[in-house]
Biotite code that builds the C-alpha atoms (Angstrom):
import biotite.structure as struc

atoms = struc.array([
    struc.Atom([0.000, 0.000, 0.000], chain_id="A", res_id=1, res_name="MET", atom_name="CA", element="C"),
    struc.Atom([2.909, 2.335, 0.619], chain_id="A", res_id=2, res_name="GLN", atom_name="CA", element="C"),
    struc.Atom([3.988, 2.282, -3.072], chain_id="A", res_id=3, res_name="GLY", atom_name="CA", element="C"),
    struc.Atom([0.425, 2.815, -4.304], chain_id="A", res_id=4, res_name="LEU", atom_name="CA", element="C"),
    struc.Atom([-0.001, 5.789, -1.973], chain_id="A", res_id=5, res_name="LYS", atom_name="CA", element="C"),
    struc.Atom([3.192, 7.334, -3.361], chain_id="A", res_id=6, res_name="ARG", atom_name="CA", element="C"),
    struc.Atom([1.997, 6.872, -6.926], chain_id="A", res_id=7, res_name="ILE", atom_name="CA", element="C"),
    struc.Atom([-1.398, 8.425, -6.203], chain_id="A", res_id=8, res_name="LEU", atom_name="CA", element="C"),
    struc.Atom([0.003, 11.427, -4.311], chain_id="A", res_id=9, res_name="THR", atom_name="CA", element="C"),
    struc.Atom([2.946, 12.060, -6.632], chain_id="A", res_id=10, res_name="ARG", atom_name="CA", element="C"),
    struc.Atom([2.993, 15.548, -8.174], chain_id="A", res_id=11, res_name="PRO", atom_name="CA", element="C"),
    struc.Atom([2.625, 15.835, -11.937], chain_id="A", res_id=12, res_name="GLU", atom_name="CA", element="C"),
    struc.Atom([5.909, 15.600, -13.840], chain_id="A", res_id=13, res_name="SER", atom_name="CA", element="C"),
    struc.Atom([7.383, 18.496, -15.832], chain_id="A", res_id=14, res_name="LYS", atom_name="CA", element="C"),
    struc.Atom([7.073, 16.560, -19.092], chain_id="A", res_id=15, res_name="ARG", atom_name="CA", element="C"),
    struc.Atom([3.408, 15.810, -18.445], chain_id="A", res_id=16, res_name="SER", atom_name="CA", element="C"),
    struc.Atom([2.717, 19.489, -17.734], chain_id="A", res_id=17, res_name="MET", atom_name="CA", element="C"),
    struc.Atom([4.570, 20.548, -20.915], chain_id="A", res_id=18, res_name="LYS", atom_name="CA", element="C"),
    struc.Atom([2.648, 17.961, -22.938], chain_id="A", res_id=19, res_name="ASN", atom_name="CA", element="C"),
    struc.Atom([-0.630, 19.458, -21.670], chain_id="A", res_id=20, res_name="LYS", atom_name="CA", element="C"),
    struc.Atom([0.516, 22.963, -22.639], chain_id="A", res_id=21, res_name="GLN", atom_name="CA", element="C"),
    struc.Atom([1.619, 21.660, -26.035], chain_id="A", res_id=22, res_name="LEU", atom_name="CA", element="C"),
    struc.Atom([-1.756, 19.929, -26.501], chain_id="A", res_id=23, res_name="LEU", atom_name="CA", element="C"),
    struc.Atom([-3.561, 23.221, -25.864], chain_id="A", res_id=24, res_name="GLU", atom_name="CA", element="C"),
    struc.Atom([-1.344, 24.978, -28.429], chain_id="A", res_id=25, res_name="ARG", atom_name="CA", element="C"),
    struc.Atom([-1.857, 22.160, -30.975], chain_id="A", res_id=26, res_name="ILE", atom_name="CA", element="C"),
    struc.Atom([-5.635, 22.309, -30.505], chain_id="A", res_id=27, res_name="GLN", atom_name="CA", element="C"),
    struc.Atom([-5.613, 26.092, -30.979], chain_id="A", res_id=28, res_name="ARG", atom_name="CA", element="C"),
    struc.Atom([-3.525, 25.911, -34.183], chain_id="A", res_id=29, res_name="ILE", atom_name="CA", element="C"),
    struc.Atom([-5.655, 23.029, -35.479], chain_id="A", res_id=30, res_name="HIS", atom_name="CA", element="C"),
    struc.Atom([-8.867, 24.978, -34.839], chain_id="A", res_id=31, res_name="ARG", atom_name="CA", element="C"),
    struc.Atom([-7.497, 28.240, -36.298], chain_id="A", res_id=32, res_name="ASP", atom_name="CA", element="C"),
    struc.Atom([-6.472, 26.488, -39.532], chain_id="A", res_id=33, res_name="THR", atom_name="CA", element="C"),
    struc.Atom([-9.939, 24.937, -39.958], chain_id="A", res_id=34, res_name="HIS", atom_name="CA", element="C"),
    struc.Atom([-8.552, 21.470, -39.102], chain_id="A", res_id=35, res_name="GLU", atom_name="CA", element="C"),
    struc.Atom([-6.525, 21.318, -42.324], chain_id="A", res_id=36, res_name="ILE", atom_name="CA", element="C"),
    struc.Atom([-3.008, 21.274, -40.858], chain_id="A", res_id=37, res_name="TYR", atom_name="CA", element="C"),
    struc.Atom([-1.438, 17.933, -39.971], chain_id="A", res_id=38, res_name="GLY", atom_name="CA", element="C"),
    struc.Atom([1.511, 17.290, -37.679], chain_id="A", res_id=39, res_name="SER", atom_name="CA", element="C"),
    struc.Atom([4.262, 18.615, -40.021], chain_id="A", res_id=40, res_name="PRO", atom_name="CA", element="C"),
    struc.Atom([2.601, 22.004, -40.498], chain_id="A", res_id=41, res_name="ARG", atom_name="CA", element="C"),
    struc.Atom([1.562, 22.278, -36.863], chain_id="A", res_id=42, res_name="ILE", atom_name="CA", element="C"),
    struc.Atom([5.175, 21.574, -35.863], chain_id="A", res_id=43, res_name="THR", atom_name="CA", element="C"),
    struc.Atom([6.325, 24.412, -38.139], chain_id="A", res_id=44, res_name="GLU", atom_name="CA", element="C"),
    struc.Atom([3.605, 26.720, -36.771], chain_id="A", res_id=45, res_name="SER", atom_name="CA", element="C"),
    struc.Atom([4.662, 26.364, -33.141], chain_id="A", res_id=46, res_name="LEU", atom_name="CA", element="C"),
    struc.Atom([6.311, 29.457, -31.665], chain_id="A", res_id=47, res_name="PRO", atom_name="CA", element="C"),
    struc.Atom([10.079, 29.294, -31.159], chain_id="A", res_id=48, res_name="LYS", atom_name="CA", element="C"),
    struc.Atom([9.753, 29.184, -27.373], chain_id="A", res_id=49, res_name="ASN", atom_name="CA", element="C"),
    struc.Atom([7.460, 26.122, -27.598], chain_id="A", res_id=50, res_name="GLU", atom_name="CA", element="C"),
    struc.Atom([9.290, 24.050, -30.219], chain_id="A", res_id=51, res_name="LYS", atom_name="CA", element="C"),
    struc.Atom([8.724, 20.301, -30.212], chain_id="A", res_id=52, res_name="ALA", atom_name="CA", element="C"),
    struc.Atom([9.717, 17.474, -32.526], chain_id="A", res_id=53, res_name="SER", atom_name="CA", element="C"),
    struc.Atom([7.375, 16.275, -35.233], chain_id="A", res_id=54, res_name="ARG", atom_name="CA", element="C"),
    struc.Atom([7.186, 12.847, -33.591], chain_id="A", res_id=55, res_name="GLY", atom_name="CA", element="C"),
    struc.Atom([6.085, 14.350, -30.286], chain_id="A", res_id=56, res_name="ARG", atom_name="CA", element="C"),
    struc.Atom([3.425, 16.471, -31.999], chain_id="A", res_id=57, res_name="VAL", atom_name="CA", element="C"),
    struc.Atom([2.245, 13.416, -33.968], chain_id="A", res_id=58, res_name="THR", atom_name="CA", element="C"),
    struc.Atom([2.000, 11.306, -30.801], chain_id="A", res_id=59, res_name="ARG", atom_name="CA", element="C"),
    struc.Atom([0.043, 13.965, -28.893], chain_id="A", res_id=60, res_name="ILE", atom_name="CA", element="C"),
    struc.Atom([-2.322, 14.454, -31.834], chain_id="A", res_id=61, res_name="MET", atom_name="CA", element="C"),
    struc.Atom([-2.878, 10.699, -32.216], chain_id="A", res_id=62, res_name="ARG", atom_name="CA", element="C"),
    struc.Atom([-3.485, 10.152, -28.490], chain_id="A", res_id=63, res_name="GLU", atom_name="CA", element="C"),
    struc.Atom([-6.104, 12.924, -28.460], chain_id="A", res_id=64, res_name="ASN", atom_name="CA", element="C"),
    struc.Atom([-7.850, 12.042, -31.721], chain_id="A", res_id=65, res_name="GLY", atom_name="CA", element="C"),
    struc.Atom([-6.743, 15.160, -33.613], chain_id="A", res_id=66, res_name="ILE", atom_name="CA", element="C"),
    struc.Atom([-6.604, 14.529, -37.380], chain_id="A", res_id=67, res_name="ARG", atom_name="CA", element="C"),
    struc.Atom([-6.360, 16.760, -40.398], chain_id="A", res_id=68, res_name="SER", atom_name="CA", element="C"),
    struc.Atom([-9.089, 16.885, -42.996], chain_id="A", res_id=69, res_name="LYS", atom_name="CA", element="C"),
    struc.Atom([-8.244, 15.252, -46.306], chain_id="A", res_id=70, res_name="THR", atom_name="CA", element="C"),
    struc.Atom([-9.574, 16.011, -49.743], chain_id="A", res_id=71, res_name="LYS", atom_name="CA", element="C"),
    struc.Atom([-11.589, 13.309, -51.484], chain_id="A", res_id=72, res_name="LYS", atom_name="CA", element="C"),
    struc.Atom([-10.632, 12.537, -55.054], chain_id="A", res_id=73, res_name="VAL", atom_name="CA", element="C"),
    struc.Atom([-13.525, 11.686, -57.325], chain_id="A", res_id=74, res_name="GLN", atom_name="CA", element="C"),
    struc.Atom([-13.565, 10.298, -60.833], chain_id="A", res_id=75, res_name="GLY", atom_name="CA", element="C"),
    struc.Atom([-10.493, 8.102, -61.162], chain_id="A", res_id=76, res_name="ASN", atom_name="CA", element="C"),
    struc.Atom([-11.198, 7.335, -64.837], chain_id="A", res_id=77, res_name="ASP", atom_name="CA", element="C"),
    struc.Atom([-10.458, 10.815, -66.188], chain_id="A", res_id=78, res_name="GLN", atom_name="CA", element="C"),
    struc.Atom([-8.181, 13.662, -65.243], chain_id="A", res_id=79, res_name="PHE", atom_name="CA", element="C"),
    struc.Atom([-9.282, 17.157, -66.252], chain_id="A", res_id=80, res_name="LYS", atom_name="CA", element="C"),
    struc.Atom([-6.788, 19.938, -66.420], chain_id="A", res_id=81, res_name="SER", atom_name="CA", element="C"),
    struc.Atom([-7.457, 23.600, -67.093], chain_id="A", res_id=82, res_name="ILE", atom_name="CA", element="C"),
    struc.Atom([-4.627, 25.475, -68.753], chain_id="A", res_id=83, res_name="ILE", atom_name="CA", element="C"),
    struc.Atom([-4.941, 29.250, -68.967], chain_id="A", res_id=84, res_name="CYS", atom_name="CA", element="C"),
    struc.Atom([-2.617, 31.158, -71.255], chain_id="A", res_id=85, res_name="LEU", atom_name="CA", element="C"),
    struc.Atom([-2.334, 34.913, -70.789], chain_id="A", res_id=86, res_name="TRP", atom_name="CA", element="C"),
    struc.Atom([-5.517, 34.781, -68.662], chain_id="A", res_id=87, res_name="GLN", atom_name="CA", element="C"),
    struc.Atom([-7.720, 35.124, -71.770], chain_id="A", res_id=88, res_name="THR", atom_name="CA", element="C"),
    struc.Atom([-7.731, 31.737, -73.486], chain_id="A", res_id=89, res_name="ASN", atom_name="CA", element="C"),
    struc.Atom([-8.563, 28.750, -71.299], chain_id="A", res_id=90, res_name="CYS", atom_name="CA", element="C"),
    struc.Atom([-8.430, 25.208, -72.591], chain_id="A", res_id=91, res_name="PHE", atom_name="CA", element="C"),
    struc.Atom([-9.867, 22.130, -70.890], chain_id="A", res_id=92, res_name="ILE", atom_name="CA", element="C"),
    struc.Atom([-7.856, 19.008, -71.638], chain_id="A", res_id=93, res_name="LEU", atom_name="CA", element="C"),
    struc.Atom([-9.114, 15.499, -70.897], chain_id="A", res_id=94, res_name="ASN", atom_name="CA", element="C"),
    struc.Atom([-6.543, 12.837, -70.145], chain_id="A", res_id=95, res_name="PHE", atom_name="CA", element="C"),
    struc.Atom([-7.691, 9.224, -70.031], chain_id="A", res_id=96, res_name="ASN", atom_name="CA", element="C"),
    struc.Atom([-5.698, 7.466, -67.355], chain_id="A", res_id=97, res_name="LEU", atom_name="CA", element="C"),
    struc.Atom([-7.094, 3.974, -67.933], chain_id="A", res_id=98, res_name="PHE", atom_name="CA", element="C"),
])
């Protein structure tokens, strides 16, 4: 019982406190960027006084269910490309991929 009591009454570690502060900053950046930024961009967006590695940011995001939005690609059978020359003539080209 003596070991359990020590574990339960132990003060929070410095790393745990910094991880909580980092989580708050990650959540703020994620919300401000409309949930588009993933871990690499969030790592770059951190202020210099709160720098953390990409792996640490990734782990904190994963543990708290923070994910970036991804774009859905539709129509795998054709690829449409719009090429504008001199902003007056626009051509739509169809490329058959399959």
